N, C-alpha and C positions, 0 to 999 in steps of 0.2 A: 049181679055180678055184686062182690062188694065193694067198698069202700075205699080207695086209693089211701093206702098210708104211707105218707114219705117218711123218711130214712134219715138223719145227717150222717155221714161217715165221713172219718176223715184220716188223713195216711202220710206218710211224707213223701216229697216229691223228689224219691228215688227212684230205681229201676227195678230194685226189687219186691217195692211196693205195688209199683206201678203191675209189675209182673202177677203178682197176689191176685188184685183187683180187678184186671183187666174182663176176666168173665161179667161181673158186674158192670164196670165202666161200658163197656162195648155190647149191653145186653143182649150178650152173648146167652148168661142162665136165665132159664124163666123163674122170675119172682113173683108171681101171682098178682094180687095186689099192693105188690110191696116196691114201692120207689125210691131208690138211691141215689140222694144227692152227694157229690163228692165234695170234699174239701182238701186242699195240700199245706201243709205248714210242717216247717221242722219238728224233731221231736221233742227238743224240749218247750218249743209252745205248744204243743198237744198234751203233753202232762201237765202246763198249765192251766190250759182251757179245760182240761178231764178233771182237774181240780177246784173246778168254777161248775160243772155239771154240764156246759155246753151243749154236747156233743152226745149222742147217741150210742154212736159206735166210732171208738177210734183207739189209733198205733199208740200204745204209751211203751216208757221204760219200763222192767218188772221190778226196778228202783221205785218208781214213783207209782206202784200199785199197792204198794205199802201204805198210803194216804188215800186212797182211793175205793179200797176193798168194801167198803159198807154201802157207796153207791154202786158201784160195778162189780160185775163178775167177769171172768176172763173166760174167753170162750176156745175153746176147746182146739180152733184151726185159728191158723194165722201169727203162728210164735214166729221169729228170727232168733233162731239156735246155732252157736256155732261153737261145733265140733271139733275140738283141739285149735280152733280158732276165733280173734275176736278183736275188740279194740288193740289198736296198738300206739306204745309206747314210742316216740321217735326223737334222736335230737340231732343235731349238726356233726357230732363225734361218734367215732366207734365205741361199743357197747362195754362199760366198766365189767371188770368181773365181780361186781359184786351190787347192781343195779338197786337192788332195794335200800343199802345204805349209800347211793352218789346220787340219790334223789331226797332224801332225807331233807324236811326244810328249802327244799326247793322249789321256784315258782314253777308251776306244770299248767299248760293253757289244757282245760276241759270243755266239752259240749255242751256244762250246760249242769248245773249240783245236782238236778234229778234223773239224770242218765244212768243207765245199768255202769256205762264206763267210767265216769266216777264212783261209783258204788264200789267196785270190783279195785278198782285203783286204791280206792283206802284201804280195802281188806288185804292188799299186797303191805302197802305202806300207808299207815292212815298219817306218818305226820309231814303232810308236803301243802304249801302255799296254794291252794287251786286256785287260777284264774280263770273266768267263766269268760266265753267267747264267740259267737257264731261257727260250727263245725267246720265251716269250709274257708276259716280265716285261720286257723289253727298252724299250717304247714307255713304258711308265710310267716306268723308271727316268731315261729321256732329260728325259721333260715334269718330271718332278721335280727336273731337273738335278745327277742324282748322278753321271751321264756327260757328260761333253762330246757322244757323238754315239753311234747306236745301228747296229746293223749287224743290219735284218731280214729273216725268212723267214716262208716257209707264206702265210696268207693277210693277215698287214700287208704283203704288199708292195703289197695294194688297197688298204688301209685304214687306214694311217698319215695320212693327210689328216683324219680324223674326229678325230684326238687334235691337230691344229691343229701340226703334225708338218712340216717343210719336206726334199724332197730333195735329198741333196748329192749321192749316188753313186749311177748302176745300175751294177754290178757287171757285168751283162751286155752292155750297151752298152760299157762298157770293154772288156771280154776282146775283143770282137766288132770293134772300132776297131783293136785289138791283132792281131790275128789271123785276122779274117773269117770265124772259128767261132763255131757256139752254145758256149754256156756246160755242161758237163758237170758239173752239181749231185751227184745222186745215182744210185746203179746197184742191181740188184739181184746178191747173191754167193751162190754154192753152195760145201760142202764138197766139196774135191776130193775127200776119203777114202768118198763117198760112191759112187765108180765109176763108170766112163764110161758106161755103159748107165743106169743112174738118173739121173744127171745131164742127160743127155740128155733122159729124160722130162720130167722135170722144166722142166726148158726150154720145152718142147714145152708143158705145161699152163699156164705162163705168159705164154707168148704167147697160147694160146689164151683165155684168161683176158682178157687187155687190148683182142683182137679183139672177144670177147663185148662189153663192156663198151662199144665204139665203135660196134659195129654196134645194139647195144640202148641206146644213150645217156640216155635219157629213165627208162628202169627203172634201168638203172646211176646215173642221177645221184640220184636218191630216195634210193638207201641213202646215197650218199652226204654227202646233206646233214648225215646226225646227227654226221658227223665235220667240219661246215664252219664251226665256230664265230663263229657269228654273222653269217656271209653268207647272203641270201637265195638267192634256188633261180637267179636269173641272175648273179648273184655269182661263187656257187659255179660255174656253168658257165666264168663266163670265167677263172675260177682252174684250174680243171680242163684247159681248153684249152690253157694257157700250159704247161703241165707232162702231160699226154697226149698224146700227137701221134704222126706217125710215128718221131718216134723212141726214142719207148716201145716202138714194137712192132717196131723194130731199130736200131741205131744209126746204122746207115750209114756209108760212110767218112769221110764230115764227122765224123760224132761219134765213130768209134771214133780217127781222126786227132785230133778235139779231146781226149780222153783222155789221149792218148801225149803229146803236145804242153804239157798242164795239169803233168802231174808230172813230165815234162822240167826245164821252167821251176821247177817247184816245187822241185827237185833244183840248178840250177843257182843260184838263190837262198839255198841253204840251210836254206828250210823244212822237207825230207821229208831222210832219212840221203841217198836215193837213187833212181833212178826204176826202179821195178819191170819186169819183163815184163808186159806185157799182156796177159793171155791172154782171149777170148771164145767161150765155147761156144755 
């Protein structure tokens, strides 16, 4: 019997990530001598921790990956990909005829500078005053008129209407109109210095966890509900279907092309220093 290898894996405390990691977290997936220790934190905190190489495996924003590529590789499984939907820009009033012009030089609440939501909004309109705040405070800040509009992620994409907010822009729909590709929001990365053999096994384990959840949907959904932040079962299931799908099992050619194109456009726009060489394990 081989020596147990402990692997620190981190992801967001939301229902789609919980669903994705259910097979591993509940020991439903055989992992041999690999023991996974799970840590939960919001995505911008994970981006910052990955920059410091604190975690073996982590969910990160694709935006952040531009700064991580030397130390981490993208796992082929675990993508959060919006197929004609994504982070949503909301405000107190109905949308204007020209959203791009309306938000120019305005105060926009964002869930973190390294989030992909922020990157895509800057591609849409580079001239904004970004106001960073925790993702779960954005809708309230918009309602209080502390900012002109807010960029919402996670379950807020489904629930903003209950706060009487209006949709101004769906970044995933805009990206699809621009490129014909899904919007790659997040992925899972693994430290390169773990070595090729272990990295390959980790990749297999994560893929098996995602497939287990999809094959045992009701069981995995019940587990994920504890992280659903106020969604009922049907709403949580809808949200999970948005971000745990065929792209999550494997990026596929469209998904890989979308990641590369997003980072190339970000580099061309001066949002990131350069487009990294994107390697998928």
